[in-house]
N, C-alpha and C positions, 0 to 999 in steps of 0.2 A: 376832275381835271380842271386846271385853272386857266382856261383860254378866254374867259370873259374878263375883260380889263375893267379898270375903274370907270372908264367912260362908256361902259356898256357895249363895247364892240365885240362881236363874235368873230374871232380871228380865224378865217378859213385857211390861211397859210399854215398856222400852227397845228390846226386839226389835221390838215392834209399831210403834214410831215409826220405826225403821230401814226396815221393810218399807213403811210408808206413804210414806216419802220415795222409795223405789224405784218405787212405784206412780205417784207424782206425776211422776217423770221419764219413765216409760213413757207416761203420758197426754199430757204435753207433747210428746213426740216424735210421738205419733199425730196430734195436732192440727196440729203443724208440718208433717207430711207430707200434710195434706189430709183426714185422717179426722175424723169427728165424735167428740165426747166420749162415752165409755161411759156407759150409763144403767142404773141399778138401780131397780126398783120393788118396794117391800115391801108385801105385802098384810096388813093388820092387821084382824082381825075381833073386834069386841067391845071391852071396856074393861079387859082384864087389865092391871093396873098394871105388872107385871114385863115383859110383852111390849111394852107401850108405851114403857117406858124403854129397852129393848133396841133397838127400832126407832129411837128418837130418837138413840141413840148411833151407830147405823149411818149415819143421815143426816148427823150432824155429821162423822163420819169421812169420808164421801163428799166433803163440801164441802172438807175439808182436803186431800184427795188430788186434787181436780179432777175427780172423777166426779160425774155428775148423779145425784141421789138424790131419789126421790119416795115418798110413802106413800099407798097407796090404803086409806082407812079405810071399813069397812063395819060396820053395826050388828050386835049380837050375835044378833039374831033373823033375820039373813039366811038365806034358804033355800038348799039344795044347788044347785038349778038356777041361781039368780042368781049364786052364787059361781063356778060353773063357767063361766057366760057371761062373767064378768069375766076369768077366766083365759084363755079363748079370745081375748078382745079384746086382752089383753097379748101373747099368743102371736103375733097377727097384726100387732102394731104394730112396724114395722121400726126405730123409734127406741129400742126397749127391748131391751137386751142381756141383762139379768139379772132374773129373777122370783124373789122370796123370799116364800114363804107362812109367816108367823110362826106357830109352834106354841106352845101347844096351840090348836086350834080349839074352838069351843063343842061340847058333846056332841051337839047336834042335827046336826052336820056329820060326814059320813064322810070322814075324812082321806085314806085311801089313794087313792080316785079323784081327789081334788083334786091330790095330789102327782104322780100319774101323768099328769095332764092337762097339767102344765107341760111345754113343749117341752124335750127333753133338752139342746139347745144353749143354752137360757136358764136351765137348772136350776142356779143357782149354789149351792144347798144340797147338790147331789150326791145327792138322794134318789130320782131316777127310776130304775126298774129297768135301763134301758139304761146309765146312768152307773155303777150298781152293778156290772153285769156287766162293763163295760169295765175298771173298776178292778181286778176280780179276775183278769182274763185279761191284764192288763199293757198294755192299750191306752190311748191318751190319753183322759182323761175328767175331768169336773168332779167333784172329790172333796169330801166333807163338810168343812166349814170347821174344826171343832175339831181333828180328827186331822191335817189338813193343817198347821194352825198349830203343832201339837206337833212334827211332823217338821222344819218350818222352824226352829223355835227350837233344836232339838237340833243341827241343822247349823250355825246361826249362832253357837251357843255352843261349837262345836268339841267336841261330844260324839261320840266314835266310834260308828258304827252297824254297819258291815259286820262280820259274824262274831259280833256280840254276842247274848246270849240276852235277848230282851225278853219280859216277862210282862205281859199285858194283863188286868186284873181288870174284868170286865164285857163283855157280848156284845150290847150294843144295836146297832141298825142305824145310829144316829146317831154313836156314838163307838167302841164296842168292836170291832165287825167291820171297819169301814173302817180303824181304827187298826192292826189286825193286818195287813190287806192292804198298807197303806203301809209298814209296817215290813218286811214280806217283800220289797217292792220295793227296800228299802235293804240287802238281804242279811242281815237279822237272822234268827236262829232264834226263832220266835214260839210262845209258849204262851198260850192264851186260857183264863182261869178264869171261873167263874160260881158260882151258888148251890149247884150239885151237886158242885163240885170237892171231892175228898177231901183233907184236910189242906192247906187253902189256905195257911196260913203257911209250910209246908215248900216248897210250889211257888214261892211268892213269894221265898223266900230264895235260890232258884237264879238269880234275875234279875240281870243286869248293869244292865238298864233296866226299871224297874217303873212301869207306867202304870195308874193307878187311876181307874175311872169307874163307880162303883156306886151313888152317890146316898145313902150312909149316913154320917153325920157321924163322922169319926175312927175308922172301922172298922179301918183298917190301922194297926197299931202297930209298935213296934220289933221284935217277934218275927217280923214279916213281912219284915224288911229285913236283908240281909247288909251287913257293913261295906264301904263304898266304892261301893254301888250308886247309880245315878241314879234319883231318884224324881219322877215327874210326876203331880201331883194335879189331876185334871180336875173333881173334885167342887165343888159350890157349894151348901151347905146352910145354911138359916136355923135358928138356935137361939134360944130365948127364955127360957132358964133361966140365971140369973146364976151359979149354982153350977156348972153344966156348963161355962160359959165360963171360969170361974176354974180349973177342973180342966184344961181343954185349953190355956189360955194363962195360967198362973199369974203374977200380978204385972204383967200387960200393961195398964198404965193407959190407953194410947191406945185399945185395943179396948174397955175397960170404959167409957170416956167415950162412945164411939160407941154402945155397947149402951144406956147410960142415956139417950142422946138419942133413939135410934130404937126401942128396945124389943126389939131383936134384934141378932144378930151373924152374919156369914157365916164359915163354916168349911168346910174341905175334907173329903174322904173319908179323909185321912191325919191321924193324930195328930201334927201338925207338931212340937210342942214336944219330943216324945220320939223322933221318927224323925230329925229333922234332924241330931243329932250323929253318927248312923251313916252318913248319906248323903254321897257325894262332891259331889252337887249335888241341889237340890230346888227345886220351885216353891212359892211361897207362895200362900195364898188369903186375900183377893183379891190381884190383881196378878201372877198367874202366867200360867195358860193363857187366862183370860178375855179379855184385850185382844187376843190373837192370833186369836180366832174372828172378830171383826169385820173385821180387815184381810184375813183369808183369804177372806171373802166378796167383798171388793173385788178381791182378786187374781183370783178366779174370774170376776168381772164383766169385768175388763179382758181376761182371756184369752178369754172368750166373745166380747167385742166385736171383738178382733183377728181371730178366726176368721171371724166373720160379715162383717167388712168386708174380709177378704183382706189384712190387715196382717201382714207377716212378724214372727213372735215375736221 
């Protein structure tokens, strides 16, 4: 597949569009065979603007792929017991194949019991301990969407995985840890770095594939990357300093116009302008990993629906 352009960008939008077409074909085949359409319900608590936008994006992508998508909206002052009752209701609804609890939840809600209450076979975020455990012991499981999307992009962009040294910067339960597990499944040799890693730059320079998910704008620079490495930037950071934007993306008029319009710009965890010349392939921010997260949730929903309806994969 020719998603790697001449300037070595890995185009997440193009890969996501291809995956979405594959999902549409799978759903059409399910319906033609007498199965019902897969259904995803996103649980949105409160009025967090970023969360609401993310859920809207999921719903639109569902529609394009032929997956039924609904949003359960609850007020920010909902109590723990009420939210748990709603999760139980969705668990018991046979028409629902995937349940996605949009994070973060309000501070008044204890997240862990909510995530653990979602039935593992409907846990399309892959956060339930049963799915986490199955992922690590190599059994079939619903895996977190972002690392799943990263692996799928690497495959579809013909990036070799088996035998490669992959370095993952960040050890979160959402990205870093499952990313390491999925790369191990692909027969990579995996190193996981974090805030206590000694000489982070030297460890990163050993990577054939460098995956960065730390949530700090442009923390990884050219000193962290060896010539010819593949760099995957999972970060998505807002910056509101025009001077910082100019430093990170000098002379980028398109980004500056967007900054002037919105008052902020989105940048990754990698100093793209200075790292890209050293990388054999690199993801931009935005437009790299982000689009893959949404379609990976849909892929999980379709997979869950097939299992629940007894449809052959």
